C-alpha positions as CSV (number, residue, x, y, z in Angstrom):
1,M,6.0,-169.6,37.8
2,A,9.3,-167.9,38.7
3,G,9.8,-167.5,42.4
4,L,7.7,-170.5,43.4
5,T,8.9,-173.2,45.6
6,P,8.7,-176.8,44.4
7,E,6.1,-177.4,47.1
8,E,4.0,-174.5,45.7
9,I,4.3,-175.7,42.1
10,A,3.3,-179.4,43.4
11,E,0.5,-177.9,45.2
12,Q,-0.7,-176.1,42.0
13,A,-0.5,-179.2,40.0
14,K,-2.5,-181.2,42.4
15,A,-5.2,-178.5,42.3
16,A,-5.3,-178.5,38.4
17,A,-5.3,-182.4,38.5
18,Q,-8.3,-182.5,41.0
19,A,-10.2,-179.7,38.9
20,A,-9.5,-182.1,35.8
21,A,-10.9,-185.1,37.5
22,D,-13.9,-183.2,38.6
23,A,-14.6,-181.9,35.0
24,A,-14.1,-185.5,33.7
25,E,-16.7,-186.8,36.3
26,R,-19.1,-184.1,35.3
27,A,-18.6,-184.8,31.7
28,Q,-19.1,-188.5,32.3
29,A,-22.3,-187.8,34.1
30,L,-23.7,-185.7,31.1
31,A,-22.6,-188.3,28.7
32,D,-24.5,-191.2,30.6
33,Q,-27.6,-188.7,30.9
34,A,-27.3,-188.2,27.0
35,V,-27.2,-192.0,26.4
36,L,-30.1,-192.4,28.6
37,L,-32.1,-189.9,26.7
38,A,-31.2,-191.2,23.4
39,D,-31.9,-194.8,24.2
40,G,-35.2,-194.0,25.7
41,A,-36.2,-191.1,23.3
42,G,-38.4,-193.3,20.9
43,A,-40.1,-195.2,23.7
44,A,-40.6,-192.1,26.0
45,A,-42.2,-190.2,22.9
46,A,-44.2,-193.0,22.2
47,A,-45.0,-193.4,25.8
48,T,-45.9,-189.8,26.5
49,T,-47.8,-189.1,23.3
50,G,-49.7,-192.5,23.2
51,I,-48.3,-193.1,19.8
52,D,-47.5,-196.7,18.7
53,P,-43.7,-197.4,18.5
54,F,-44.3,-199.0,15.0
55,V,-46.0,-195.8,13.9
56,F,-43.5,-193.7,15.4
57,R,-40.7,-195.6,13.5
58,L,-42.6,-195.7,10.2
59,A,-43.0,-192.0,10.5
60,I,-39.2,-191.7,10.9
61,F,-38.6,-194.0,7.9
62,V,-40.9,-192.1,5.7
63,L,-39.1,-188.6,6.7
64,A,-36.0,-190.3,5.8
65,I,-37.2,-191.2,2.5
66,F,-38.2,-187.6,1.7
67,V,-35.0,-186.5,3.0
68,G,-33.0,-188.8,0.9
69,Y,-34.8,-187.9,-2.1
70,F,-34.2,-184.2,-1.9
71,V,-30.6,-184.6,-0.8
72,V,-29.9,-187.0,-4.0
73,W,-31.7,-184.6,-6.4
74,A,-29.8,-181.6,-5.2
75,V,-26.4,-183.3,-6.0
76,T,-24.5,-181.6,-9.0
77,P,-23.8,-183.7,-11.8
78,A,-20.1,-183.5,-11.2
79,L,-20.7,-185.5,-8.0
80,H,-22.8,-188.3,-9.3
81,T,-19.9,-190.7,-10.0
82,P,-18.6,-190.6,-6.4
83,L,-22.0,-190.9,-5.1
84,M,-22.5,-193.9,-7.1
85,S,-19.5,-195.7,-6.0
86,V,-20.5,-194.9,-2.2
87,T,-24.1,-196.4,-3.2
88,N,-22.1,-199.6,-4.6
89,A,-20.1,-199.9,-1.4
90,I,-23.3,-199.6,0.7
91,S,-25.1,-202.2,-1.4
92,S,-22.2,-204.7,-1.0
93,V,-22.7,-204.4,2.8
94,I,-26.3,-205.1,2.2
95,V,-25.5,-208.2,0.2
96,V,-23.5,-209.5,3.2
97,G,-26.5,-208.9,5.5
98,A,-28.9,-210.3,3.1
99,L,-26.6,-213.6,2.8
100,L,-26.5,-213.6,6.8
101,A,-30.3,-213.3,6.7
102,I,-30.8,-216.1,4.3
103,G,-28.5,-218.6,6.4
104,A,-30.1,-217.4,9.7
105,G,-33.7,-218.0,8.3
106,A,-32.8,-221.3,6.8
107,A,-31.2,-222.5,10.3
108,A,-33.9,-220.9,12.5
109,S,-37.4,-221.0,10.8
110,A,-39.0,-223.7,8.9
111,S,-41.6,-221.1,7.5
112,G,-38.9,-219.6,5.2
113,V,-40.0,-216.1,5.7
114,A,-36.7,-214.7,6.8
115,T,-35.0,-216.9,3.9
116,G,-37.5,-215.2,1.5
117,L,-36.8,-211.8,2.6
118,G,-33.2,-212.2,2.7
119,F,-33.2,-213.5,-0.9
120,F,-35.3,-210.5,-1.9
121,A,-32.8,-208.2,-0.4
122,L,-30.0,-210.0,-2.1
123,I,-31.5,-209.6,-5.4
124,L,-32.5,-205.9,-5.0
125,A,-28.8,-205.0,-3.8
126,S,-27.2,-207.1,-6.5
127,V,-29.2,-205.2,-9.1
128,N,-28.3,-202.0,-7.3
129,I,-24.5,-202.7,-7.5
130,F,-24.7,-203.9,-11.1
131,G,-26.6,-200.8,-12.0
132,G,-24.4,-198.5,-10.0
133,F,-21.3,-200.0,-12.1
134,L,-23.0,-199.4,-15.2
135,V,-23.7,-195.8,-14.4
136,T,-20.3,-195.2,-13.1
137,Q,-18.7,-196.5,-16.2
138,R,-20.9,-194.3,-18.3
139,M,-20.1,-191.3,-16.3
140,L,-16.5,-192.0,-16.5
141,A,-16.7,-192.6,-20.3
142,M,-18.0,-188.9,-20.7
143,Y,-14.5,-187.5,-19.1
144,K,-12.4,-189.7,-21.6
145,K,-10.8,-188.0,-24.6
146,K,-12.5,-189.0,-28.0
147,Q,-10.2,-190.9,-30.3
C-alpha cells in the first residue's frame, strides 16, 4: 500500500466492502434456500414418493433406535459413567416436559389422555434417573481405593 493516495485506499476499501456485502447477500440467499429445503424435506419426500408422513417419521424413529443401540454398545467401559451422567441430565429435562404435559392435559382435555401419557413419561424418566444414579455410584465405587 506504499505509494497509494488516500483516495485510492478509500476506493479499494469501498470495493472490498462492496464485495463483502455481495458475499453476505449470496450467503443469506443460500441459507434461506437451505432452511426451505430442511423445512420441506419430510413433506417433499412424502409428497414425491407417496409415503404417508406418519410412516416416514416412524421409519426415521426406528432407524434412530438402531443407531442409538449400536452407538451405546460401542462405548468403552471407561466412558459409561459420563454417559450415565448425561443420560440423567436428559431424563431430568424429560421430567420437566412430562410435568408440563400433565398440567396441559389436565387443563385442556377432559379425556385425560395427555395427563395419562405425561404421567407415564414421568414415571419412566424417574426410573431412568434413579437407575442412572445407582449405576453411576456403582461405577465410581470401582475406582475408589479399598480400605
